[in-house]
N, C-alpha and C positions, 0 to 999 in steps of 0.2 A: 234683374230678368236673369234666365238662363236663357244656354244656346237657344232650346226650341222656341220659347216664349220668344227671342228675339228672332228667329225664322219666321215665324208666324205674323209679327209684327210688320217685319216689309214684305210679305207677301198679303200683307190682308192693302197698305200702302203702293204696292205698286199696279192692286187690280183694280183700286178704285175707281169707279166712273168715271172719266173725264181726266186720269192721270195724264198728263203730260210725256212720263216714258211708254205707256201702253202704247198711248196718239202713233206716235213716231218712229217702234221700236221696228221692224218689217223692215220702210224701203233703208234706215236708218244703217240698217247695218249690211249695205250692199252700196251706203258710201255715197250716197245717189244727190244729188242738189237738194235743196229746200224745196224749190216748188216743183218738183217732181214727189217730196214727200208728202207731204199737201195732200193726192191722189186717192190717198190712205184713207182719208176721213171726210167725213161727210161736210165737214166746213171749211177742206182745202177745194173737193169739187166744186159747192157752190164758189169761192173767188175766183178758180180757176173757169167756168163761165162767168161770171160777172166782167173779172181780164177778157174774155174771149170774148165778148161784146161789145167793149165798149175799145179793142182795140185786132179787127177781124187778123187772126194770120198771125196774132204776136206772140210768141212763146211767151209761157204761164210765171218768170218768173217774176213779175211785177207783183202778183198776185200771194206774194208770203209771206205766211204768222209763223211764229218765232216755235219749235221745238224745242228740243235741247240741243246746243250746238256741243259737236265734238269741241276741242282745242286739239291746233297743233303747238309741238315745244322742241328748240333747238337748245344751243348753244351759238352766244354770238361774243367773243369777243371775251370769252371764259367765264359770260355772265348766262345763267339762262331765261331765255325768251319764251314768251308764249304769246298767241295769237291767237284768237276767237271773232266768231261771229259773234252779234249781237241779239241780241227778241230783236229791232228796229232795222233789222237789214245791215248793220254799219257795220267796222273792220274796227276792234278794240287790238292793243297791244303794251303787252306788259316785261319790265322785266327789274332784275334786281342785282343787286350786288351780292360776289359771292359771296360766300357765309354770311349773308344777313337772310333777318325776314322784310324789311322794307320791299313792298314793289309799289313800282313807278306804270301809274299807268297811261295810256298817247290814245286820242279817236286817228287813223290812219283814214279813216275814208266814211264820209259821214250815210247815216242813217237811205238806206233804198237802194244800194251798190254792194249790199256781198250775197251770194242766193247760192254759198256752199258753204263749207267747213274750208279756211284754210289748210294750205302746205307753204312752209317754212324753214326757210332754210341759211346760211353765211355762204356768200358767194363769194370771195374776195375778204374786202371791210367791210362791202355791207353786210345790213338784214335784205333780204328778198322773202317778198309773204307775195303768193299768187294766192286768186279764188276765181269762183264763177264769178261774174258781173250782170249786169243791166241786159236783159233782152239774150240769156243762156249769152257773154261775148267772153273773150277771155282774157281777165285784170293782173298788172303783176303793181306792186308799189316794194319800195325801195329806201332808204335811210343809211348813212355813210354809220360805224360807229360812233355812238357816242357823240354824236349829228342831233338840231330838235327837228323836226319838218318831216315832211312825206312825198317820195318822188311819185307820181302816178303812170302806167304810161298802159297802152291797149297792145297786147299780143296776140288775140285774135277779137273780127269784127260777133256781129248780132249773129246770130244762131251755129254759132258753129260749137260752143259746148256745154253739155249737158252733161256734167259731172264736178265733182269737187278736182279740179287739177290735185299734181304730186310731182313735188317739185327736185332737184338736186344739184352738184356742183358736181362739174367735169373737167378738169381742171381749170382750162380760160373758156370756156361759158359755162353759161347757164341753160338747161333744158327742164319743159315741163313734159308732159303728157295727160292728156285729157280724153275722153268717152267725149266721142264728135255724134255729128247729122245719123242716123240710125240706128243707132250702138254700131259705130264703129270705133277706132281708138288714133286719135291723132299724136303728133307729137310736136311741138316747137324746140328751138336751141337761138338763142344769140351772143358773139362773145361780148363776154366779160366789158358793161359800160357802152356797147351801142342797143340801140330801138328797133334795131333794125333785126325782127323775128324772120325763118326760116322752116317755112313748116312742112309737113312730112309727116302720109297717112301710115300711117302701115300696119292697121289690117282694115277690112272693107267691110258696107251694112253687114250686118245678124250677125257679129263677131264677139260684141263685146256690153257686156251689159253689169259695168261696175263701173266707178270709179277703182282708176290703175295706180301701181306703184311704183316708181319709179325708182330707178340704184343705177351708179355709174362706176361701172365694174373695172376699177383702176388694171386689176393682173391680166384684165380678158383688154384692154383698150379700146372694150365698148362701153353703151350702153341697154339696159337691162330690164322689162317692162312686164309686170305679168295684172292679169285681171279676169276677172270672171267670163267665160266662156259662154255658148247654147252651151242649156239646160247644166247648167251650172256647172261645166265644167271647171276647168283651170288652166289657163291659157297663159305661157312666158311667150314670146317674144326679146330676139338681141340682136346689136346690128355693135359692125364695129367703124368705130368711130372715123369719120371722114367719109363715112359711105350713110346713099340715101338705100341702102341694099336691106330691109329686114326679115329674117325667118327663126319662122312658126315652132314649135313645140308646145304639145298635149301631157304636161305637169300631172293630169289627173282627168278621169273621161266626165261620163253624163254621171249626176247625183253625188262631185263632191264635196261639195263649196257651199256654202250658204249665205254667206257675206265677201266684203271685197276685200282684196287682197292684202296681205302687205308683203315690203321681204328688202332683204339688207342684200350687199353682195360685202364680202370678206372671203381677204387669201387668196385662194383660188377655188371660191367657190361659190353658189347662190343659197340664201338662204329664206322659203317662203313659209306663212302662217296666215291661215282660212280657217271660221266659222267652220267644224263638220258640216256636211248637210243630215238631217233629221237627227241631227246630236244636240247637247246643250255642252260641247267642248268642242275644241282646238285641233287643226292639223297639221302639221311640222312636216315640210319638204325639202332636202337638198339636193345638189348637184356637183360635181366640180366640171369648171368651169370645160368648155367643147362636149362636155357625155351630155348623153342623150336621157340617162336614165338617173331618177329620179326615186328616193327615200325617203317614206313615211317614215309617223310617228304619232302619236298622241302624244298632246299640250297636257301634259298635268295641271288639275285644274275646271273648274266649272266657266261654260264662256256663251253667250246669247246676240252677241253678237261682235263687231268688229276687232281682232287684234290689234294690236301695234306692237314692233316689234325694234332690238337694238340689236347689236354690234359688242363687245366689250372684249376687249381685245388679253390679248398675251400668249402663251405658246403652251394651249393648241387654242386657248381662246374660248369662246362659243356666243351662246345667244341668250339674250334677257328678252319674254313676252308677256303682256301686259291684254287684261284680255278683264270685264265687266260678269261674275258668273249673275244665276239666277236668285240667287233671297243672299242672306246671311255674309259673313267672309268674304268679301269681293271691295272691290277689285282685288287680286293678288299677279305676284310678278308669279310668272313659271321658268327655270332658269336649266342648259343642256351645255353641255360639255362638248363644242366635238368632238366626231365620232363618236362618244356615247350611246348616243341613243335614251338616256337615261336625265328625265326630268327630274325635279323635285319646283315644290309650290310654297312661297312666302305668303301666306295676309302681309295688308298694310296696314288690319288693324287689330292683331292678336285676335278676335274672338272679343272683344269690347264691344258692349254690348248699350254705349253710347255712339257707336260706329256711323259714320254719315252715310247714306245707300248712294250711291254711283246712278247718277239719273244721263250722264251721258258716256258715248266709251273715251278713255282712257287713250291717254299717246306720253310715250316713255321714250327718255333720250339716253347719252348717257353725259357724266362735268365731276372728271376728276375722280375719275373710281367710283364717280358713284351712280347706284340709277335716279335717276329724277320723272317723276310722273304729274303730269294735269290733270285735271279731269273736273267735268260740275256735279254737284248735290242734287239730293230729290228736291232739295232750296230751292236749288238755280244759282246756288252761289257756286265762285268759279275757286277749285282747290288746286293742293300741290301740293303735294309728297315729296322727299328725300333719302338716303337713306343713311346710314353713319358708319364709319369701320364694321363697329361688330353687329352687322345687316340688321340692323333697326330702324322701322321708317318712322319719322317725322313728319305730321301735319301743319301747312298755314292755308291761310287763307288768304289767298289773291286779290279777290274783288266779293263784292256784294252785289248776291241779282240786283238791285237796286238799279245799278252804274250800270248791270250788262243787257 
């Protein structure tokens, strides 16, 4: 099959009536909860009406129907670990022993509990997962590395959380950000091992229109949060550790972004990426800590939804961005060396005509110098790709759609 034929075949797959990819496309770009994503389809609207009839004033979270959940990936205890929302709104966790392709799956939370893309991080010696729960609550699950069984706690009660959360470790605390009621932005923190969560409002009503991204800025002794603001702007917030004062900055004005942003703090600066408004690519911004000057550049490769970013170490180091392109040769990884302003792009599939089509947004992390990527394909299977020392990618099936 020629490259052109492959693109046309994938275009027909993408555009066919009833395709799960198309149904969830627009809202998933902003990282909203699955309940919000459903509002884009007639079936979702009917389900929402039914839920409202049965429970007046209740949020729509219980009316959820599966789209293409986006996995979250990180490294814990040296192993790649993945969390994913299932088609029945449960929460699954997968891990493999580093260097093997044998994946182990666990049910973290039962069906009907999970209503957003999860966030996952290693915090101390535990794996921590945060999700939007029933009736727009914010739920957290944790497990000590190497143990079995999951511990659950409620970070915030019903009618508090209206997006997928973002999660990170900050010293001896766990930090979470999520979109709050009336398009506000909320922040939560707790000392590791404590169930006492301190809530703070970062920005008030009418400020936040996507899932946020949070990072611990070690060099800056603080916390950074980024989210889509009014009129498709890009807004950044920072606070010094131990204070409740949040300082806002506008990274990019109206009509700048068309997805939830992703962010990493590295060395003495901050890196942000989001899909470009009105385009099929992503834009990257960076700034030094303490500077209000944000420098943009266009990321190589295409992008139709929310990209994912990870920093890689070194001097000067840099970032990898993974995104899902419109048609063939996607997803791919764009790489930037800090300070260069130049991007290179590598396809995961090396133009293979039998390459799977990425239906969900990919997620990226680094493990022992290797890029690790997870996403769901058009068949609903959960896939994992890893990079070898020569820069080539190798794919594995983590789990089949029937189990998701």
